[in-house]
C-alpha positions as CSV (number, residue, x, y, z in Angstrom):
1,M,-14.0,8.8,-8.1
2,T,-14.4,12.6,-8.3
3,L,-11.0,14.0,-8.7
4,P,-9.4,17.3,-9.7
5,K,-8.6,17.3,-13.4
6,S,-4.8,17.0,-12.7
7,N,-5.4,13.9,-10.5
8,R,-7.6,11.9,-12.8
9,P,-6.7,8.4,-14.0
10,I,-4.9,8.0,-17.3
11,E,-7.0,5.9,-19.6
12,N,-5.6,2.4,-20.3
13,R,-2.2,3.2,-18.7
14,L,-2.3,-0.1,-16.9
15,K,-4.1,-2.1,-19.6
16,G,-3.0,-5.7,-19.8
17,K,-1.3,-5.6,-16.4
18,T,-2.4,-7.6,-13.4
19,A,-2.1,-6.1,-9.9
20,I,-2.5,-7.5,-6.4
21,V,-3.4,-4.9,-3.8
22,T,-3.4,-5.9,-0.1
23,G,-5.5,-4.2,2.6
24,A,-8.2,-3.3,0.2
25,G,-11.3,-4.1,2.3
26,S,-12.0,-0.7,3.8
27,A,-14.2,1.6,1.6
28,A,-12.3,4.6,3.1
29,G,-8.8,3.1,2.9
30,I,-5.8,3.7,0.7
31,G,-5.9,0.0,-0.5
32,F,-9.4,0.3,-2.0
33,A,-8.5,3.7,-3.6
34,V,-5.5,2.1,-5.2
35,A,-7.5,-0.9,-6.5
36,E,-10.2,1.5,-7.9
37,R,-7.6,3.7,-9.6
38,M,-5.8,0.8,-11.2
39,A,-9.0,-0.8,-12.4
40,V,-10.0,2.6,-14.0
41,E,-6.6,2.7,-15.7
42,G,-7.3,-0.7,-17.2
43,A,-5.6,-3.3,-14.9
44,N,-6.9,-6.6,-13.8
45,V,-7.0,-6.1,-10.0
46,I,-7.0,-8.6,-7.2
47,L,-8.2,-7.0,-3.9
48,T,-7.1,-8.8,-0.8
49,D,-7.8,-8.4,2.9
50,I,-7.9,-10.3,6.2
51,D,-11.6,-9.4,6.2
52,A,-12.9,-11.6,3.4
53,D,-16.5,-10.4,3.5
54,A,-15.4,-6.7,3.3
55,V,-13.0,-7.2,0.5
56,T,-15.6,-9.2,-1.5
57,E,-18.0,-6.4,-1.0
58,R,-15.4,-3.8,-2.3
59,A,-14.7,-6.0,-5.3
60,G,-18.4,-6.3,-6.0
61,E,-18.7,-2.5,-6.1
62,L,-16.0,-2.4,-8.8
63,Q,-17.4,-5.4,-10.7
64,S,-20.8,-3.6,-10.9
65,Q,-19.0,-0.8,-12.8
66,G,-17.7,-3.3,-15.3
67,F,-14.1,-3.6,-14.0
68,N,-12.2,-6.8,-14.1
69,V,-11.4,-7.4,-10.5
70,A,-11.5,-10.3,-8.0
71,A,-11.2,-10.6,-4.2
72,F,-9.4,-13.0,-1.9
73,G,-9.4,-13.3,1.9
74,H,-5.7,-13.0,2.7
75,D,-3.6,-13.3,5.9
76,I,-0.5,-11.4,5.0
77,I,1.6,-13.0,7.7
78,S,0.9,-16.5,6.4
79,E,3.3,-17.9,3.8
80,A,0.7,-20.3,2.6
81,S,-1.9,-17.5,2.1
82,W,0.6,-15.5,0.0
83,R,1.2,-18.6,-2.2
84,D,-2.5,-19.2,-2.6
85,V,-3.1,-15.6,-3.6
86,F,-0.4,-15.6,-6.3
87,M,-1.3,-19.1,-7.6
88,Q,-5.0,-18.1,-7.9
89,T,-4.1,-14.8,-9.6
90,I,-1.7,-16.5,-12.1
91,S,-4.3,-19.2,-12.8
92,A,-6.9,-16.5,-13.7
93,Y,-4.7,-14.0,-15.4
94,E,-1.4,-15.9,-16.3
95,A,0.9,-13.4,-14.6
96,V,1.4,-10.9,-11.8
97,D,2.8,-7.6,-12.9
98,I,2.2,-5.3,-9.9
99,L,2.1,-5.9,-6.1
100,V,1.1,-3.1,-3.7
101,N,1.9,-4.0,-0.1
102,N,-0.6,-1.7,1.6
103,A,-2.1,-3.8,4.4
104,G,-1.1,-2.8,7.9
105,I,-2.1,-2.0,11.4
106,C,-1.4,0.8,13.8
107,I,-1.6,0.6,17.6
108,L,-0.6,3.9,19.1
109,N,0.7,4.2,22.6
110,K,3.5,5.9,24.6
111,I,6.5,3.7,25.0
112,E,6.0,2.9,28.7
113,A,2.4,1.8,28.0
114,M,3.2,-0.2,24.8
115,S,2.9,-3.9,25.5
116,L,5.4,-6.3,24.0
117,D,2.6,-8.2,22.3
118,D,1.4,-4.9,20.6
119,F,4.9,-4.0,19.6
120,R,5.5,-7.5,18.1
121,R,2.1,-7.5,16.4
122,Q,2.9,-4.3,14.4
123,I,6.3,-5.6,13.4
124,E,4.8,-8.9,12.3
125,V,1.9,-7.5,10.3
126,N,3.5,-4.4,8.8
127,L,7.0,-5.5,8.2
128,V,7.0,-9.3,8.0
129,G,3.8,-9.1,6.0
130,A,5.4,-6.8,3.4
131,F,8.6,-9.0,3.4
132,L,6.5,-12.1,2.6
133,G,4.7,-10.3,-0.2
134,C,8.0,-9.0,-1.7
135,R,9.6,-12.4,-1.5
136,E,6.7,-14.1,-3.2
137,A,6.4,-11.4,-5.9
138,V,10.1,-11.4,-6.8
139,G,10.1,-15.2,-7.2
140,R,7.0,-15.2,-9.4
141,M,8.1,-12.2,-11.5
142,R,11.5,-13.8,-12.1
143,S,9.9,-17.0,-13.1
144,Q,7.8,-15.0,-15.6
145,G,10.9,-13.8,-17.3
146,G,11.5,-10.6,-15.2
147,G,9.8,-7.3,-15.2
148,G,7.3,-5.9,-12.7
149,S,6.6,-3.3,-10.1
150,I,6.4,-3.6,-6.3
151,V,5.1,-0.6,-4.3
152,N,5.4,-0.7,-0.6
153,V,3.3,1.6,1.5
154,A,5.2,2.9,4.5
155,S,4.3,6.1,6.5
156,L,5.5,9.5,7.3
157,A,6.1,8.1,10.7
158,A,9.1,6.3,9.2
159,I,10.7,9.7,8.5
160,V,9.3,12.2,11.1
161,G,9.2,11.5,14.8
162,M,5.6,11.4,16.2
163,P,4.6,10.7,19.8
164,G,3.1,7.3,20.4
165,T,4.3,5.7,17.2
166,A,7.5,3.9,18.4
167,A,6.3,0.4,17.2
168,Y,4.5,1.6,14.2
169,A,7.4,3.8,13.1
170,A,9.8,0.9,13.6
171,S,7.8,-1.3,11.3
172,K,7.5,1.3,8.6
173,G,11.1,2.3,8.9
174,G,11.9,-1.3,8.3
175,I,9.9,-1.3,5.2
176,R,11.9,1.8,4.0
177,Q,15.2,0.1,4.3
178,M,14.0,-3.3,3.1
179,S,12.6,-1.8,-0.1
180,R,15.9,-0.2,-0.9
181,S,17.8,-3.5,-0.5
182,I,15.2,-5.5,-2.6
183,A,15.3,-2.8,-5.3
184,L,19.1,-3.3,-5.7
185,E,18.8,-7.1,-5.7
186,C,16.1,-7.1,-8.4
187,A,17.2,-4.3,-10.7
188,R,18.9,-6.7,-13.1
189,D,15.6,-8.5,-13.6
190,D,13.8,-5.2,-14.3
191,I,11.7,-5.7,-11.2
192,R,11.2,-2.2,-9.7
193,V,10.7,-1.6,-5.9
194,N,9.6,1.8,-4.6
195,T,8.1,3.1,-1.4
196,V,5.4,5.6,-0.8
197,F,5.2,7.5,2.5
198,P,1.6,8.8,3.1
199,G,1.2,11.8,5.4
200,I,-2.0,12.5,7.2
201,T,-4.7,10.8,5.1
202,E,-8.4,10.6,5.8
203,T,-8.8,6.8,6.3
204,G,-10.4,4.7,8.9
205,M,-7.0,4.1,10.5
206,Q,-6.5,7.9,10.8
207,N,-9.9,8.3,12.5
208,T,-9.0,5.6,15.0
209,A,-5.7,7.3,15.7
210,R,-7.5,10.5,16.4
211,K,-9.8,8.8,18.9
212,D,-6.9,7.1,20.7
213,N,-4.8,10.2,20.9
214,P,-7.1,13.2,21.3
215,G,-5.5,16.5,20.3
216,V,-2.4,15.0,18.7
217,G,-3.9,14.5,15.3
218,Q,-5.3,18.1,15.2
219,S,-2.1,19.7,16.3
220,L,-0.1,17.8,13.7
221,L,-2.6,18.7,11.0
222,E,-2.2,22.3,11.8
223,T,1.5,22.1,10.8
224,V,0.7,20.8,7.2
225,P,1.8,23.6,4.8
226,L,-1.1,22.8,2.4
227,K,-3.5,23.2,5.4
228,R,-5.5,20.0,4.9
229,S,-5.2,16.3,5.2
230,G,-4.9,14.1,2.1
231,A,-7.4,11.9,0.4
232,P,-6.8,8.2,-0.2
233,S,-7.2,8.9,-3.9
234,E,-4.2,11.2,-3.8
235,Q,-2.0,8.4,-2.4
236,A,-3.5,6.1,-5.1
237,S,-2.4,8.5,-7.9
238,M,1.2,8.2,-6.8
239,I,1.1,4.5,-6.4
240,A,-0.6,4.0,-9.8
241,F,2.2,6.1,-11.4
242,L,4.9,4.0,-9.8
243,A,3.2,0.8,-11.0
244,S,3.0,2.0,-14.6
245,D,5.5,2.1,-17.4
246,D,5.7,5.9,-16.9
247,A,7.9,5.0,-14.0
248,R,10.0,2.4,-15.7
249,Y,13.3,4.1,-14.8
250,I,12.4,4.6,-11.1
251,T,13.5,2.0,-8.5
252,G,14.7,2.1,-5.0
253,A,13.1,5.5,-4.7
254,E,11.0,7.1,-2.0
255,F,7.9,9.3,-2.5
256,I,6.5,11.4,0.3
257,V,2.9,12.4,-0.2
258,D,2.2,14.6,2.9
259,G,1.2,18.1,1.9
260,G,4.7,19.4,2.6
261,L,4.7,18.4,6.3
262,S,8.2,16.8,6.2
263,A,9.7,19.7,4.2
264,Q,9.8,21.8,7.3
């Protein structure tokens, strides 16, 4: 990673911790940026993705740099798949300290053109997938004696209205409220749950959204006060902070990383 000095990883901040990061198969995605950031900061990192070949390749890139990482093919809407990921992680590293629910899909369409199948699919993958991850993580973290950090990746679409995002926004808005509730349920066990809301970020999903909605992405980008889109590494720096002990008094909180767009 080539980052500004102010955005560089903190050496060994996550040393001794084990993290599971979902949706980490895309080289240009937020999930891989998070996995890389956490590995650089000393964590053992499990990268998961529905695309087993892609996530194995991503893990190999980090392993070649000497980082302690592994990869699993993972269907986040399968209860059995979640159990397998946690069991294999605990078998290898004895505990799970961090879960980053990053995996998701985005199917953009105006409401009259949105099929019921596409609406349901986004709710299932984005919201139900995150629910299953949280449920599994909370149970495992409690059985370990408590303590841990869950970071759920939502979207600016959960806060700011955007044309064509009815289903996607509904799924991410659900993550927002779900995270608050789980944070309150788990605080007594020192399990922290926080949510990050990425703004316009240069990922493969963003590029697809631009192609599907010509002109919308550019017009939205022009309203960003910092006059640029964000990088996956800039989302990763926030997520790594929330996963670390530097954020040990933060739970049930929301962090918008959007270049100031939502401040207007």
